GULO-765625 format. One line per 3 residues: number of its first residue (from 0); for each residue y, z negated, x of C-alpha. Coordinates in pm, 1 decimal, m for minus. Layout:
N
NUM	Y Z X  ...
This chain:
422
0	1940.6 m23878.1 7764.7  1884.8 m23982.8 7407.5  2133.6 m24154.0 7181.7
3	2023.3 m24463.4 6986.5  2028.9 m24390.0 6611.8  2197.9 m24603.9 6353.9
6	1933.0 m24783.6 6156.5  1983.5 m24918.7 5806.8  1738.2 m25070.1 5558.9
9	1719.5 m24870.5 5227.9  1854.8 m25091.6 4962.5  1622.7 m24983.6 4682.9
12	1245.6 m24919.0 4647.8  1135.1 m24551.5 4663.7  1080.1 m24390.8 4316.4
15	728.8 m24289.4 4207.3  825.1 m23920.4 4267.6  822.8 m23990.4 4644.3
18	464.5 m24105.4 4652.6  317.3 m23768.6 4743.5  541.0 m23723.6 5041.6
21	491.0 m24084.3 5146.0  119.1 m24026.1 5131.3  150.2 m23737.0 5376.3
24	356.6 m23957.4 5607.4  78.1 m24213.2 5599.5  m181.4 m23953.6 5683.9
27	19.6 m23826.6 5975.0  83.6 m24176.5 6108.3  m286.7 m24252.1 6072.5
30	m361.7 m23943.2 6286.1  m134.7 m24072.6 6560.3  188.8 m23876.9 6478.5
33	544.1 m23969.3 6406.6  638.8 m23879.1 6052.3  947.7 m23941.0 5834.2
36	1116.1 m23817.1 5523.0  1399.2 m23578.8 5604.5  1715.7 m23423.4 5479.4
39	1855.6 m23413.3 5129.6  1619.0 m23659.0 4984.3  1750.3 m23929.7 5214.5
42	2105.8 m23850.1 5121.4  2029.4 m23860.3 4749.4  1844.9 m24191.8 4776.8
45	2141.2 m24343.4 4951.7  2366.6 m24229.4 4667.8  2129.2 m24372.6 4407.7
48	2037.9 m24021.1 4281.2  1696.3 m23883.5 4210.9  1606.1 m23632.2 4476.1
51	1488.0 m23288.2 4361.7  1216.2 m23286.3 4623.0  1092.1 m23472.9 4932.3
54	1050.2 m23309.7 5272.1  851.8 m23447.9 5564.6  943.5 m23404.4 5941.4
57	689.5 m23484.0 6209.3  608.4 m23445.8 6578.6  269.7 m23285.0 6485.8
60	286.4 m22915.7 6601.7  201.1 m22642.1 6350.1  m151.4 m22588.1 6462.0
63	m217.6 m22960.0 6428.3  m70.4 m22960.6 6082.2  m313.5 m22685.1 5993.1
66	m602.0 m22890.8 6128.0  m499.6 m23195.5 5938.4  m424.2 m23009.7 5617.1
69	m659.7 m22708.5 5618.7  m553.7 m22605.4 5267.6  m182.7 m22601.1 5359.4
72	29.5 m22290.5 5290.4  167.1 m22148.9 5614.4  493.8 m22035.5 5465.6
75	697.7 m22059.0 5783.2  451.6 m22159.8 6051.8  654.3 m21965.4 6315.2
78	930.8 m22221.3 6247.1  685.1 m22513.0 6228.9  686.2 m22531.8 5849.4
81	385.4 m22559.5 5619.9  346.1 m22665.5 5255.1  93.9 m22941.9 5169.8
84	m13.7 m23005.8 4808.6  m51.3 m23363.4 4709.3  m63.0 m23503.9 4353.0
87	23.8 m23163.1 4208.4  338.9 m23123.5 4428.0  399.0 m22890.7 4722.9
90	558.5 m23084.8 5000.2  735.6 m22914.9 5286.8  615.4 m23052.7 5624.7
93	806.6 m22936.7 5922.3  763.3 m23004.4 6297.7  1061.9 m23153.3 6477.9
96	1233.0 m22861.6 6657.0  1533.0 m22732.8 6847.0  1663.6 m22389.4 6760.2
99	1731.7 m22110.2 7003.6  2025.2 m21860.6 6964.1  2088.5 m21706.7 6620.2
102	2155.2 m21330.9 6624.3  2120.7 m21236.8 6255.9  2326.9 m21514.8 6098.3
105	2019.5 m21666.5 5937.9  1722.2 m21751.6 6174.3  1691.2 m21851.9 6540.2
108	1532.9 m21606.0 6775.0  1306.1 m21885.3 6892.8  1234.9 m22252.0 6843.2
111	1129.3 m22531.1 7067.8  915.8 m22818.5 6948.3  1122.6 m23132.9 6995.1
114	1191.3 m23476.2 6867.6  1372.8 m23642.9 6575.5  1708.8 m23647.7 6743.3
117	1717.8 m23285.4 6840.6  1580.7 m23196.3 6500.1  1864.0 m23380.5 6335.4
120	2133.7 m23218.6 6550.8  2017.9 m22860.6 6458.9  2077.1 m22922.4 6087.6
123	2386.9 m22821.7 5887.6  2579.3 m23123.4 5767.9  2565.6 m23488.5 5861.6
126	2474.0 m23604.7 5514.2  2167.6 m23375.5 5530.6  2066.5 m23476.0 5886.2
129	1923.3 m23824.0 5829.4  1560.3 m23946.8 5827.1  1386.1 m24215.8 5631.2
132	1090.3 m24417.9 5752.1  937.3 m24474.6 5405.1  683.1 m24727.3 5537.4
135	947.3 m24953.4 5693.9  1209.1 m24863.7 5437.7  1463.1 m24775.4 5712.5
138	1717.5 m24494.9 5731.5  1744.4 m24331.8 6077.0  2076.2 m24159.4 6153.2
141	2157.0 m23972.3 6479.0  2443.7 m23769.8 6340.8  2683.8 m23997.7 6155.4
144	2547.2 m23923.7 5811.2  2557.8 m24281.1 5688.7  2929.4 m24315.3 5766.1
147	3004.1 m23983.5 5596.0  2802.3 m24075.4 5284.0  3007.7 m24393.4 5266.8
150	3334.8 m24197.2 5314.8  3235.5 m23912.0 5081.5  3264.9 m23643.7 5342.5
153	3083.6 m23320.8 5403.3  3104.5 m23268.1 5780.4  2925.2 m23009.5 5990.3
156	2698.5 m23146.9 6263.3  2857.5 m23080.3 6603.1  3089.0 m22776.5 6629.5
159	3156.1 m22645.0 6278.8  3211.8 m22288.6 6391.2  2879.3 m22286.9 6574.9
162	2694.4 m22433.3 6276.1  2832.1 m22167.1 6043.0  2769.3 m21878.2 6283.9
165	2404.4 m21981.1 6287.7  2375.6 m21916.7 5912.0  2672.5 m21797.1 5722.2
168	2522.0 m21913.6 5396.9  2626.8 m22262.6 5507.1  2980.5 m22161.2 5417.0
171	2885.0 m22159.9 5048.7  2656.2 m22461.7 5093.5  2951.3 m22669.4 5209.7
174	3129.5 m22598.7 4877.6  2813.3 m22659.1 4680.0  2735.1 m22999.1 4834.7
177	3101.5 m23112.9 4812.2  3116.7 m23018.8 4440.0  2780.7 m23163.4 4352.4
180	2833.4 m23492.1 4527.7  3200.9 m23524.1 4450.4  3276.3 m23535.4 4829.5
183	3565.1 m23391.8 5027.6  3503.7 m23138.7 5300.8  3614.3 m23285.2 5639.6
186	3926.5 m23097.3 5763.5  3777.3 m22935.1 6075.7  3475.1 m22826.1 5874.7
189	3691.3 m22680.9 5605.5  3906.0 m22500.6 5853.5  3593.9 m22345.8 6004.8
192	3484.9 m22225.7 5652.5  3819.7 m22064.4 5590.7  3818.9 m21896.3 5932.7
195	3465.2 m21750.3 5888.5  3476.1 m21684.3 5507.8  3459.2 m21301.1 5552.5
198	3124.8 m21348.2 5730.3  2972.6 m21445.6 5398.1  2964.7 m21067.6 5316.9
201	2694.3 m21039.8 5588.6  2457.3 m21271.7 5398.3  2174.1 m21120.7 5193.2
204	2280.1 m21091.3 4827.9  1980.3 m21285.2 4694.0  2063.2 m21583.1 4918.0
207	2424.7 m21595.0 4788.1  2290.0 m21562.9 4429.9  2052.7 m21862.3 4485.4
210	2348.9 m22072.6 4600.7  2555.7 m21958.2 4299.7  2270.6 m22041.0 4066.9
213	2251.1 m22392.3 4208.6  2628.3 m22431.8 4203.0  2708.1 m22296.4 3859.4
216	2419.9 m22454.5 3671.0  2561.2 m22803.9 3749.1  2822.7 m23006.1 3550.2
219	3031.7 m22982.8 3870.5  3078.9 m22601.4 3831.3  3445.3 m22615.8 3784.9
222	3496.5 m22817.6 4100.4  3272.4 m22570.7 4284.9  3491.7 m22288.5 4154.2
225	3798.5 m22466.1 4291.2  3641.3 m22512.1 4626.5  3533.9 m22154.2 4646.5
228	3893.0 m22062.4 4598.5  4044.8 m22319.0 4832.6  3805.0 m22213.3 5106.7
231	3871.9 m21844.4 5065.5  3510.7 m21760.1 4970.6  3559.0 m21602.5 4628.5
234	3628.9 m21242.2 4756.9  3304.9 m21239.8 4952.2  3061.3 m21363.7 4677.9
237	2966.6 m20998.3 4610.0  3128.4 m20657.7 4702.4  3449.9 m20612.8 4516.9
240	3469.2 m20968.5 4382.8  3834.9 m21031.4 4273.2  4030.5 m21240.5 4020.4
243	4406.7 m21256.2 3962.4  4553.8 m21607.8 3972.4  4571.1 m21602.5 3597.7
246	4206.9 m21492.5 3563.6  4097.3 m21755.5 3818.8  4272.0 m22035.0 3626.2
249	4118.1 m21913.3 3298.4  3769.8 m21909.1 3462.2  3828.7 m22261.7 3591.8
252	3940.4 m22384.5 3243.3  3637.4 m22236.7 3067.6  3385.4 m22359.1 3327.9
255	3520.3 m22707.0 3279.5  3467.7 m22692.1 2904.1  3103.4 m22568.7 2911.9
258	2837.0 m22814.2 2827.3  2689.2 m22999.2 3122.1  2353.1 m22832.2 3083.8
261	2499.9 m22476.1 3057.0  2291.3 m22239.6 3261.6  2391.3 m22009.2 3545.3
264	2392.1 m21699.5 3325.1  2656.3 m21832.9 3095.1  2880.2 m21950.2 3387.2
267	2840.7 m21610.6 3562.0  2938.2 m21439.4 3232.9  3253.5 m21650.8 3230.8
270	3332.5 m21525.3 3582.6  3279.6 m21167.1 3473.4  3461.5 m21197.5 3134.7
273	3724.8 m20940.2 3223.3  3483.6 m20690.5 3383.0  3396.1 m20354.7 3225.8
276	3034.3 m20310.7 3118.8  2955.8 m20084.1 3421.6  3104.6 m20349.2 3652.0
279	2893.4 m20621.2 3499.7  2582.9 m20419.6 3564.4  2692.4 m20344.0 3924.6
282	2759.6 m20706.2 4007.0  2430.6 m20818.6 3842.9  2244.7 m20569.8 4056.1
285	2442.8 m20660.3 4366.0  2335.4 m21020.7 4320.4  1978.0 m20915.8 4257.1
288	1964.6 m21085.9 3917.1  1637.7 m21048.7 3726.8  1616.5 m20803.4 3443.2
291	1632.9 m21093.9 3190.7  1932.8 m21242.9 3372.7  2111.5 m20907.1 3382.8
294	2052.5 m20849.1 3010.9  2173.0 m21200.8 2912.5  2492.4 m21180.2 3122.3
297	2578.4 m20834.8 2993.8  2515.9 m20929.4 2631.5  2733.2 m21252.3 2665.3
300	3021.3 m21055.0 2822.8  2998.5 m20779.1 2554.8  2999.6 m21026.7 2264.6
303	3224.6 m21302.5 2411.4  3491.6 m21267.9 2141.2  3262.5 m21209.2 1846.6
306	3272.2 m21580.2 1743.5  3640.1 m21645.1 1810.6  3686.8 m21626.8 1438.4
309	3339.5 m21740.3 1300.6  3419.7 m21600.6 950.0  3504.3 m21252.5 1072.7
312	3149.1 m21105.7 1123.5  2973.6 m20993.9 810.8  2650.8 m21186.1 723.6
315	2445.0 m20906.6 874.0  2651.0 m20901.6 1191.8  2633.1 m21278.5 1222.3
318	2254.4 m21281.4 1175.3  2213.6 m21010.2 1438.0  2403.7 m21235.7 1682.1
321	2194.8 m21533.1 1588.8  1873.1 m21330.3 1648.0  1947.1 m21299.5 2013.9
324	1801.8 m21559.8 2244.6  2133.0 m21609.1 2412.3  2315.0 m21685.0 2090.3
327	2335.1 m22070.1 2161.9  2505.9 m21982.2 2487.7  2752.1 m21746.0 2307.0
330	2826.3 m22037.6 2072.7  2893.9 m22273.1 2366.5  3134.6 m22007.2 2509.5
333	3305.1 m21969.7 2170.5  3363.2 m22345.7 2143.9  3519.1 m22338.9 2495.4
336	3742.5 m22050.5 2381.4  3838.1 m22227.6 2054.8  3988.7 m22513.4 2253.7
339	4287.2 m22285.8 2338.3  4379.8 m22245.5 1971.6  4574.6 m22478.4 1738.1
342	4298.5 m22461.6 1482.6  4024.0 m22466.1 1744.8  3842.8 m22766.5 1607.1
345	3831.8 m22613.5 1263.4  3699.5 m22288.4 1408.0  3415.3 m22472.2 1589.8
348	3337.9 m22668.5 1273.5  3318.2 m22337.5 1076.5  3092.7 m22189.5 1340.7
351	2852.0 m22484.9 1311.2  2862.3 m22473.7 934.5  2787.8 m22101.9 920.3
354	2486.2 m22140.4 1159.4  2354.0 m22433.5 961.0  2378.5 m22232.5 637.8
357	2140.0 m21967.6 751.6  1771.6 m22078.0 747.1  1575.2 m21954.6 1053.3
360	1349.6 m21731.7 845.1  1653.5 m21541.1 718.5  1794.1 m21461.7 1059.7
363	1548.2 m21178.6 1145.9  1320.4 m21128.8 845.5  1059.4 m20851.0 827.5
366	1217.0 m20544.1 685.4  1156.9 m20470.4 316.8  1143.9 m20099.5 388.9
369	962.1 m19961.2 688.5  929.1 m19626.8 858.7  600.8 m19573.6 680.7
372	793.0 m19564.6 353.7  1014.0 m19286.5 483.0  723.8 m19094.4 625.0
375	551.3 m19116.9 286.7  860.5 m18947.4 141.8  841.8 m18667.7 394.4
378	1127.3 m18803.1 615.0  1025.5 m18752.8 977.9  1165.3 m18960.3 1261.6
381	1514.0 m18846.4 1352.0  1875.2 m18911.8 1272.2  1829.6 m18934.5 893.6
384	1526.4 m19161.2 932.5  1715.6 m19400.7 1166.4  2031.2 m19395.7 957.5
387	1855.1 m19488.3 636.8  1642.8 m19763.7 794.2  1952.6 m19917.7 955.3
390	2152.7 m19899.0 629.4  1876.0 m20063.8 425.8  1806.5 m20335.1 679.5
393	2174.1 m20414.9 706.6  2184.7 m20453.5 322.7  1881.0 m20677.2 348.5
396	2049.8 m20892.5 613.7  2358.0 m20912.7 392.2  2122.5 m21032.6 119.1
399	2215.7 m20748.5 m109.0  1847.3 m20652.5 m121.7  1610.7 m20945.7 m163.7
402	1289.3 m20790.1 m298.5  1079.3 m20494.5 m199.6  1117.9 m20338.8 m540.1
405	1499.2 m20347.7 m508.2  1472.7 m20209.5 m149.4  1250.8 m19922.3 m255.9
408	1486.1 m19831.6 m536.0  1773.4 m19841.6 m290.2  1569.4 m19616.7 m59.5
411	1527.2 m19350.3 m329.3  1903.4 m19366.9 m410.7  1990.7 m19337.2 m43.0
414	1757.5 m19046.2 24.1  1892.9 m18866.0 m288.3  2246.6 m18911.2 m164.0
417	2168.4 m18803.4 194.8  1982.3 m18493.0 80.0  2229.4 m18385.2 m187.0
420	2144.3 m18176.0 m492.5  1817.8 m17975.0 m453.5
């Protein structure tokens, strides 16, 4: 027996970004199939937000999709999912399905092609379980998503414990959606998250990292941190994750002060601020960060206090900081740290003034003295070679040496001092 869905006209026209997905819906309808927009895009449209992407759900089975769209990418055809390219966008097109049992906490062992109602009921949260007929402009809701959008609730579809046991990553997704949307997690859903929080440790590290990337790269990152704590998820974000109450409050304060556009790497560095260098590396590897991400996070943690007093570094030290690609992130972190101090505003102003006073071409200029100059003076690569080059380049960055002639003279003096009397 099928339940009648709640139907509601969409109050606004679809944005131009939806046109590629709507075009696929038209093609499927023209071929005799049911087709709708599905999932998060419907939720975002109801909230007046711009969806990140648009997904299509249809009764066309996978083999039929491949016939209709022969150039489709079969990324998950065993689960009825293909990608279709339209207007330069890859659109996910999925067949309505019901899921069999889950045994690995991620994927069903089998699927059954089904209809829109059963497809809605297999999804995670009610606000993600709605459909939109873009041709009629009508929202189709089998799971109570419309009411929960109005009430600002994140609610699991059906039995929360069952939904989470199907895919334990949903434990973190509950926090992410609640934080991003400014919603409250419905009490039974929240209780199920707390009860199953340790199961998050069973989820593949890269999947947890992807959720953290989405969560911590948003202006709502401080609210997300609160929810991760309230739901008991923090200890299971990676092996050995732990913060004292004082540290957790400090993390929350700093996350709230970061610029809205601050990236994941800076937010993660704030989480790891009290970790030793080896621990930072271990966590970065546990979360399967890219080499570039690992280097950025490690550098930020190492240098987090270097700009607390913007006048303390020498000119050479300051330029070396500025030469790093992550320097703007370090400056953002410094401004967040300054806010704790009575003269914090003055420190932030001094930081901005010092950065502005150094022209870009002086941050990392070509060295006035090179290794060739040392080799020409019979200094082979080794400790003396490295020591002399470092000292002369530091003097150049400090603007004590401003011409090649002066630098070569300094080189001769340095070599004479290093070698001592003949």
